[in-house]
N, C-alpha and C positions, 0 to 999 in steps of 0.2 A: 816603566809600569811594573808594579809589584806582581810577583808570581805566587801561586798557591803552594802551601806547605803543610804537611801533617806533623803533629807533635805527639810522641808517645812517651809517657813517664812511667817507669817501672817501680812499683812498691812491692818489695820481695817478702813481706811479712805475712804470716798466717798463724792461726791458732795451733794447728798441727798439720802435718803433711797428709794429704789424701792419698789413698793407697795406689792410685793410678798416676799420680802427678810426677812429672820429671821437669817441671818448670823450675827456674831459679827462685826458690822460695823456702822460708824456714821460720820457725817460731822466734819471737823476739821479746825483749823487755822494754820498758819505757825509755831507758837511757839510749838503747840502740835506735829507737824511733827518732828521738831528738837529734842524735848525731847524724842520722841518715837524712832527715829533712834539711839540716844545716848544710850537708854536702850537696844535696840537690840544688839548693839555692846558689851555692858557689858554682856548681856546674852550669846553671843557667847563665850566670855572669860570664863564664868563659865561652859560652856558645852563642850568645845572643847576637854578637856582631856578625856571625856567619849568616844570619837571617835578615839582615837589614833590607835586602831587596825582595823579601818574601812577606806574605801575610798568612796567618794560620787560619785555615778553613776547617780543620778538624783537630781536636785534642782528645787524647785517650789516656786516662789514668788507669793502668791495669796492674795485674799482679800474678801471684800473691793475692792479698786481700786488702785493697786500698781502704775499705770501710773500717779497718782496724785503727786507722789514724784518728786522732782526736779532732774535734771541730776546729780547735786552734791551729793544729798542724796543717789541716787541709786548707784553712784560710791563708796561712803563710804561703803555702805553695801556689795557690790560685792567684793571690795578689801579686806574687813575684812574676808569674806568667804574664799577667795583665800589663805590668809596667815594663816588661822586657821585650815584648813582641807586638807587632801589629796583629790585631785579631779581627777577622771578618764579622760583620754584624750578624750574619747568618751562620755562625760557626756551629758545627756539631761537636758538643763537648760531653764526652762519656766518662762515667766512673763505674768500675766494676765493684759489685757489692755481693757479699755472701750472706745468706739468711742467718740470723742469729748474731751478726756482728754490727748491725746498723739499727739506728733508732729514728723515731719521727723527728727529733731535734737535728740529727745529722742530715736527714733528707732535706729538712727546711734550710739548713746551712748550705748544702750543695746548691739548692735552687737559688738562694740569695746570692751566691758567688758566681752564678752564670752557667753552672752545669745544667744541661737540658736533656741528658739521656742517661738511663741507668741500664747496666748489663748485670743480670742476676744469675748466679750459678745455682740453678735448680737441680739439674742432672737427672732426677727421677722424682715421681710422686708416689713411689712405693717405699715404705719405711724400711723393709728388710733389704731392699737394694741399696738404699742410702747407707745403711749400716755396713753392708758388705764392701763398699768402696771407701769407707772411712770418712764420710762426710760428718761434719759436726752438727748439722741441723736435721730436723725432722719436718713433717708437714706443718706442725704448729708454728715453728719458727719461720718457715717459708710464707705461710699465710699472713703472719703478723708483719713481716718485712714488706711484703707486697702491699698490704693495706696501708702501711706507713708511707710508702712511696706515692701511692695514689692520693692519700690525704695531703701530702706535701705539694701536690700539684703536678707530679710527673705523668706525662702522657706517653712519652717515647721510652718504652721499656722492652729490653731484650731478655729472653730466657735462654740459657744454655741447657741443652739436654745431651745425655750420652746413652747410646744403646750398645747392645752386645755385652752387657754387664754379667758378672758371675751369676749363674743359675737363672738369668732372665729369660723369659719366654717371649715369643712373638706377641702373645696375647697380653702379657703384662706391660710390654712397651706400648702396645696399641692403646691400652687403658690410660697410660700416662699421656700419650699424644691426644687422646680424646678429652681427658680431664683438663689439660693445660689450656684448651680452647675456652674454658669457662672464665679464664682470667683475662682474655682478650689482649695479649701482648701485641705490640706493633711489629716485633721481630723475633724470630726463633732461629737459633743455631743448633743443629742436631748432628752430632759427630759419633762415629763408631769408635768404641774403645780401642786404643792402641796399647799393647803391652810393651812398655819401654824398659830397657835394661836399667837396673838400679832401683826400680819402684817395688813397693811391697807386693803388688799383684803379680809382677814379673817373677818374684822369688817364690810366690805361692801357687803359680799356675798349675803345677803338677797335681796339686791337691784340690783344685777347683774345677767346676764344670762350666765351660763357656759355650755360648751358642755356636752352631756350625756356620760355615760360610753361607750356606743356603738360607739359614734363619737370619743371618746378618742382612742379606739382601732383602728378605721379606720385611724386616723391620724398617729398612730404608724406604722401601716402596710403601709401606703402611704410613710412615710419617709423611711422605710426599702426598699421598692420597688424602689423609685427614687435613693437612694444612691447606692444600689447594681447594678442597671442598669448602673450607671456611674463609676463603678469600685471600690467602697468602700466595704470593708469587715467588717461585724458586728463581733466584737470580745468581746463585753460585752453588757449587756442588753440595755444600752443607748448610746453606743459608736461605731463609724464607722471610719475606716481609710483606706487610700491608703496602699497597701502592704508595710510593713517596717516602717510605721509611727504611729503604735500603741503607746499610751502614756505609756512610761516605768514607769513614776512616779505613775500614777493611778493603774497600774498593781501591784505595791507593796502593795497597800491597799487590793486588791482582792486576792492576793496570800499569805497574811499574812507574808510579808517580813518586815524587820526592817526600821524604819524611825524616825527621830527626828523632832519635831515641835517646832519652836521658835516664840515668840511673844505673844501678848495678846490673851488668850483663846485657844492657840494652844495645840494640843494633840500629843503624841508620842507613838510609840510601839517599845520598845527597850529591848532586852534580856528577852522576855516573860513578860514584864510589860507594863501596860498602864499608862501614865502620863498626867496630865492636868495642864496647866498654869493658873494663875489668869485671870479672865475674865472681869475685869473692868480696865479702863485706869489708874486711880490713884493707884490702888493696884499693877498693873504690874510695873509702874514706881517706886513705893516705894520698891518693892522687889529687883529690879535691883540696886537701889541706895544703898541698905543695903547689897548687895552682898549675898543675901539669896538664897538658893535653890528655884527655881521658882515653882516647881511642888507642887501645893497645895494638889493634890490627886494622889496616886499611887496605882495601883492594880496589884498584881502579879497573872497572870492567872494560874489556875490549869491546869493540863494535860487535863482534860475533857473539860474545857473551850477552850483551844487551839484547840482541835480536832473539837469542834463545830464550832468555828470561821473559821477554815480551810474549812469546808464544806459549811456553808451558805454564806460566802463571795466568796469562789471559784466558786460556782455555778452561780455567776453572769457572769462569763466568758463563752462565747459561747462554747469554747472547753471543758468546764467542769473541773472536778477534776480527778487527777490521783492517783490510789491506790499505785502505785510504789513510788510516792513522799510522800504520806501519810505514807507508811511504813518506808521510810528513816527518817522521822521526829519523828514518834511515835512508831516505832518498832512493829507495828501491822497493820492489814488490816482494812480499813473502812467498809468492808463487815462484819467483826467480831463485830465492835462497833455499826454500824448503819444499820445492815442488814435488820431489820424489816421495818425501815423507807424507805430505798432504794427500797425494794421489793414492799412496798405499792404503791409508786409513779411510779414504773415501771408498775405495774398492772393497775393503773388508767390512764396511758398514759402521765404523767407529767415528767417522767425521762426516759432517754434512756441509755442503757448500751452497750458499745462496748469494749469487752475484759475487761481491767482493768480501763477503763474510764467511768465515768457517767456524763451526762450533761442534761440540761433541753431540753425537746422536744419543738416543735413550740407551742404547746398548753401550755406547762409548762412555756414558756416565759411570757405568759399573766397572769399566776397564780403563778408567782415566789415567792411572799410573802407567799403563802400557803405552798409551798414546804419548803422554808427556815426556817419557824417557827418550823417545825418538827425536825430540827437539833439543836435547842437551848435547 
């Protein structure tokens, strides 16, 4: 019997680097795009035999900015996926799009190719805040891109939002949260800004004013309140969805399910191993041209590491982790393995137990990293 598998494909190109971004992405020209697509097709040829006993139930084309690809390039990529893997009839197939880089014709092509979910990098509905973080779009481009997606027939649309931006107030983020409801997305990801070394904002942080930790928590609580009042269910620390529209692909990461990552710098989790692809453009192209195995590093997780990951990743889910599922995977109870840690955080109010389920409490959601570190 075939087993489910996720597929992630990384498109590293962008118009320019956003000031907060530490992802593996960079500006490109047409020749780089063509060479990269050709390399992805070659990588699919080298990896497809690994997946003969699997079917794809989620596909995620992320970046970077996949919507920079031409219609012809995205068609080549999608057609190659279709002929190389078994694909579930009910597959969740996502493409990330940035406002200002996508057209109605592109959206129609995505729909024609079988893509059925769009993830749009909105980040804020405040023009000054967008400019402060180096986004290439404004409200006009966002509204045009959203209208084009709807006109092309997309119903399953995610919006990414970021809070705790430079000079952002609780009120201005609350205004974005309220206004985003007018567009009725099926899914919202709301993340707190992280200052990552090597980014523009990291270098500029001493000259900028950022919200305090207390204001950060207020923004998070405001988002939860607004979204829940409008019928969204929080199913993960930073993710909210209309019932039935939870991201199946992202749930794979949090549930320690298997996925293959293709492209420059992509990671995989497959048959209890973690793999990492080359993370520079020239190295990635060279590996595919020489038909070498792309994974520069592979790590087979020990049983103890697998159990730890199951716990600290799974606790990101609002419903928590199930001892029944843990027993099915590891033939033991997590109360036997992590009993001291679990009891510690139940006693300090950060974890809640309901029969064989444990999950973060409301207080625990604010201190999630504290809890998760104890399972490593």
